[in-house]
N, C-alpha and C positions, 0 to 999 in steps of 0.2 A: 588493821587485819581482819575488822567486822566485814569494811567495804569490799576487801581483796575475795574474802568466804561468799560473801552474797554476788560477784561479780561472778566466781565459778558455778552459782545453785542457776545465773543467769544462763550462762556460757550451756551447762547440761541441762537446762530444760530447751535450749533452741537446735541442741544435737539432736534432742530426744523426737522434737517437732521434726526436723529436718529427715529425721530415719524413720516417722512415721508418713510422712508423706512418699518417700519414695517408695514405703508399701502399698501405697494406694494407689501409685501411677505402675507399680511391678505389674504387669498383667499375667506372667510368668507365675509369680508369687499367689497372687490371686486364684488363679486356676489350679496351684497347689495345693495352695489351703481348700479349696472347696471340694477338690478330689482327696482331702485327705476326710475331709466332712465326713462327706457321703458313705467312702469306705468305712472309715470306721462306725459311721450308723451299722452298717452290717456285721461289724464285730462286735459293737455292744449289743445286740441284736443275738446274734450266737452264741457269746459269751451264756447268757440266760436260759437259751433255747436247746444248745447240746445237751447240760448236767442235767436238765426240768425231761429232756428224752429218756435220759439215762436211768432218770426215779420212774418213771414210767415202764421201762423194761425190766428192773432189780433194784432192790432195797439194797443188797450188797455195796457197802460202801468200798469193796477193794476194784469191784466192778465199775462201778460210777467213775469212782478214779482213775482207771485204765485209759478213760474215753478223753480226759485231761491230761495223762502224762503221751497220748497219742497226737494231743495235738503240738505238743511244746515236743515233741523229739526231732521235730524236724532241725531245732534251733541249734542240738549235740552234733546230729548228724550232717547236715548239709550248711550249718552257717558259714566254715571256711571255705568249702568248693564256690559257694555264693559269692564271697570277696573276688574271689580271681574274677568270678566270670561279670561282676560289676565292673571292676576296673579294665574286663577289655571289649565288653561290648557295652552300644549306647543304653546309657540308665532309664533313660525315658522308655525307649524300648521295653525294656526290661519289666519296666511299669505296668504298662500296657499289657504285655504278654500274661503274667502273674498275673492281674486281674482277671483276666479273660479264662485262665484256668480257672480260680474261685467260682466262677460264674457255672462253669460246665461241672464243677463237683457239688457244686449249690444244688443246680437241677437234679443229679444222682439222690441227692439228700431227701429233694422231693418228691423222686419219683420212689424211695423207699418208704417214707411216710404216706402218701397218696395210696400204697398198695396195702397198706394195713399193718406193715411191718412194726411199730412200737406195739400197736394194740394186740395183737395177735403172737406175738413172739415173748410172751409171757412163759408160755412154756419150754421156752430153747432163751434162754436170757444169753447165753454164753456166746451161743450164734448173732444175735441181734447186734449183743455189744461188739462182737469182732466187725461185723458190717460196719457198724457207726464209726468204730475207733478206726475201722481204714480212709472214712472219708476225711474222718475229723485230719488224719496223719498227711492227705493230700492236701488237704487247704493249708495244711501248718506249714507245708512245703511249698506252696505257690508264695504264703506270708513270709517267711524267710526271704525270698528274692526282691521282694517286692517291696519289703522294708527296708532294708540293706538297700535297695536303690534309691528310695527316696532320701533316706539321711545323709547319702551321700550328694545327691543331685542340689541343696536345700544349698550348700556355702556357691555351686556354682550360679547361683540366681539373687543372690543375696548378699549386699556389703559386706564382710566380718566388722564391719565396727556395731553392725542391726542384729549379730545372730540371736544376742540372749532373747533383744526384745521377740525375733522372728521366731524364735524356739516356743519361748511364750507364748504367743500365739497359737502356733501346732498343735501343742502341747492340750491348748484349754481348749481349741475344738472340739481336736479326742476325746477330753474327759466330758464337753459339755456332751456329743453324738455318742460316743462310747457307752458311757456310763449313765449318762444323764437323763439322756431320748431313749436310747435303744433299751434298755433292757425291761422297764416300765412298757414301751409300748411291746416290748416281745411279749412279757404276761400279756397284756389286752391280747395279741394277735391270735396267743395259745389260747385261751380260753373260747375266742370265738370260732379259730379251726387248725388244728396241728400243724399242716402243711403251711399256714400264711405267714409265719414268719421267715420262714425260708425263703418262701418268693422275693419276698422286700429284699434279704438278702441279695439275693441273685441279683433285682434288682437294682441295687446301692452299687455292689460291685462292676457291671455292666457300664451304669455313668462315670464312676470312678475314673474308670478306662479310656472314655471318649473325652473327658474334661485332661486326661492327661495327655494323652493326642494333641492338644491343641498349644500345649507349652514349649516355650523355645528355649532350649538350652544350646548356651556356646558350643562351638564343636570342637572335640578334644582332639588333641593329639592322638594318632593309633598307637598303642603301646607294643612295642617288640613280644610277641610270645614265645615265650619258652614254655621248657616242662612246669608242668603247675606245680609240684613240690619245689623249684626254684623260686618262683614268684609268691609261694605261702611264705617260703624262710625268709624272702626278703620284708616282709610285714612284721615276722615273727622278730626281726632282727632289731627291726626298727621299734616293734614296742619294748623289747628287753634292754635298749639300750633308752628307755623314757620309763622307769621302773614307778613312778604315781601312776600313770595311765595302768600298768601293767594291773599295780595293787588294787585303782576304780573297778577294774573289771572284773577279779577276783571276790574283791565284796561284794559288788553289784548280784553276781552268783548266787553265791549263800544270801544276798538277802533276797535273793527272786525263789530259791528254794524254800524257805521259810512260809516268803509272801504264797507261794502255790501249795503251800501246805493247807494253811490258812484256808483258801478261796475256796480248793476243789471241796473240802467239806462244809462249806456255808451253805449250797444249798440246802444236807441236810441238817445242821443248825436250824434255819428260816421253818422247814419242816416241821421237825418232832421238837425242838426246845422251843422257840418262836413262836409257832403254832401259825407260819403265814400261808397264803396261798400264793400261788404265780404270779398274778399282780401284785401280791404284796410284798414276794423276793424282789419283785423288779424296783420296785418304791424302796425298799429299803436300798438297795443298790445306788440310788440316783444321788443317798449322803454321799456315799464317796466319791460320786462325778462333782459335786459341789465344794467337796474338798479339792478336788484336783481343778474346778475351775479356779477355786481362790488363789489356791497353792498356782496355777496360771497365770492371773492376774499380777499379783502382787508377787511372785517371786523374781522376777527379772529387779522389781527397786529392793528387795529381800538380798542377794547379789549384790548388785549397786553400794547399798547401805553397809550391810557386812563383810563384802568381797567374796572369793571364793571357797578358801577356808573355814571364815565363818558361817558360810549358809549351808557344806558341807555339814559343820559340829551340831547345826543346830537340828540338820532333819536325821542324824544319827540320836541326840537323843533323844525325836519324837519318836522312832521307830518303835520302843519297844510296849510304850503304852497302849497302842491301838489290841494288840494280842491278849493283852492283862487284864484290860476289858473286857472283850469276849470271851476271856477265859474264865472271867467270875460272874455274869450276869447274865439272866435270860429276860433281861427289856429290851422290846425292839429299837427304844430311843437310845438305850447308851449302846447296843450294838450301831446304830447309827450315826454319831458320835463319834466311837471306834472309827468306822470307817471314813469318815470326815477329815479325820486328822489322820489316818492313814495315806490318804491319797495325795492330802497336804505335803505333809512328811515328801513324801513320791514325788510330786511335780518338781517342789524346791531342788533335791539330789538331783533329775532327771536334768533341769533345764542349767542347772551351774555345773555338772559333768557332759552331757553333752556336747555344749557350749566350748567347752574347755577344749578339749578332745577335734572337734571340727576347726577350732583356731590353728591346733596346732599341729596337727596332721598332714604329709604334704598333699595336694591332691593326688599325684600320680600313684599314690599308696592308700588314699582315703578306703576303698572299696576292700581292701585284703585286711589293715588294723582294724576297720571296722568290723570287718566277721570274725575277725580273732576276737576281737573286746565284745561284741554279742554270744561269740562261742563261751568266755569263760562268764558272761554276762547272764544269758538266759537258756545256757546247757543246763544247766543245773536243775530248770523248773520242771521237767518230765520225772526227776528224783524226786522233789519234791511233790508231787500230783503224786505219787507212788506211795511215797512216806506219810502221806497223812490218810489215806487210806488204810493202809497198812498197821498205821499206828492203833485206829479206831479200832480194825478187828480183831486185833492181837490184843488189845485193853478191855473189849465188852467182856467177855466173861468174867474176868474177875471186878472190873470197876461198873458194868453195868452201863446202860446206853449212854444214857445223861452223860456222865464223867468222862466215857469213851471221847465224846465227840469236842469237851472240852479241852484233852491231852495237847490234839496239836498246835493250840494258842499257848498253851503255858510252854512246850517246847519252843515257840515261835520267839516269844518274847523272851528267855531267857537267852535265847540264840543272836536276838538284837543287843540283846544287852551288849553279849562280848562283842559284838562285830564294832559297836561303840565304841568299846576301852579301846579297840584295835585301832578303830579309824582313829579316834584323837592324838594317838601313840605315834604313829606311822603317818600319815597320809600330809603331805604339802603340797598345797594348791597355790602358785603363784597367780599375779593380779595377769 
């Protein structure tokens, strides 16, 4: 029996090495990986630059939260139509076009900032926040199309036996560039010149578009075009027939709402509780990126060891802990540990659930079902963003500024506990 176990380990290692060898020879995967890296560098810089720019315009938590709301609102409004478009059209071309739109919108932000919009709008914060939110909304619209197309392209260029490893690598580079390098670089660029981070963002999106242009994606049989509602119903009927995927989507939506509630207020926590500068806030966010990298590197091994169900349960146990730590602490190091744990747990969840649905959803329905999944999973994020600002604004007169800033994290921690109990009871993920 021991000899057989050793042989199984050898075979598993050989399979892993063969999959890695295919990755290194797969030019399309390397290009997609590189495009993801530079695109997420832009996203990471934007994740700090937009809310920090909002705090230069106003100190009102509700107005600051509105920028985050505008960024995520497209996932609620356009995720489902984007799925129909993704299944109808060339997915590679959609990614290029979406990145092109993001370049143009970022240039508009540069024009706003260079014209003194942030500094001269202190007396007109509502007008300035409205303009910034409108541009953030347009960036979010392009992101919906681009990300949905990118996630449906991956199974076309990677063998399904290597999806966990491929997704692990993709999520790892997203975390390295989007959270490990992007935020601190944004802090340095803001300190140098306010338009600088947005210039780098535009360059990153342009380079990503060029890289995607070089990817070879197998030609898909054009689907017969019908009324969009008919096509959406097909995706919905498939999803309802697979309740585990539907439950995962709804749970993801609630998790993301809670996380967005916390993330939206984090910039004020850094400034008013932790007393951090823009550069210090960027460095703090790298702790989350380090957790994301750890989750991306070790996530596939954890999934292999625990299986999909065990991995999801591990993530559910970890999710409430970071919010509780931030709610109780005024120490930047403890907050950094909390962000590390949060992102590590998030990567374990993502690698497990994304691979699970990529393997099970038929290619002809992948765009539509994936968009429905993201409608539930990401559509709640703008609600969470607004809720974070509203909670702080409503609680501040009675609790004071410090305690009011901590209240969204208490709510997020308790909500995560409830989701964990539900997930342990209702989820059943097979190998």
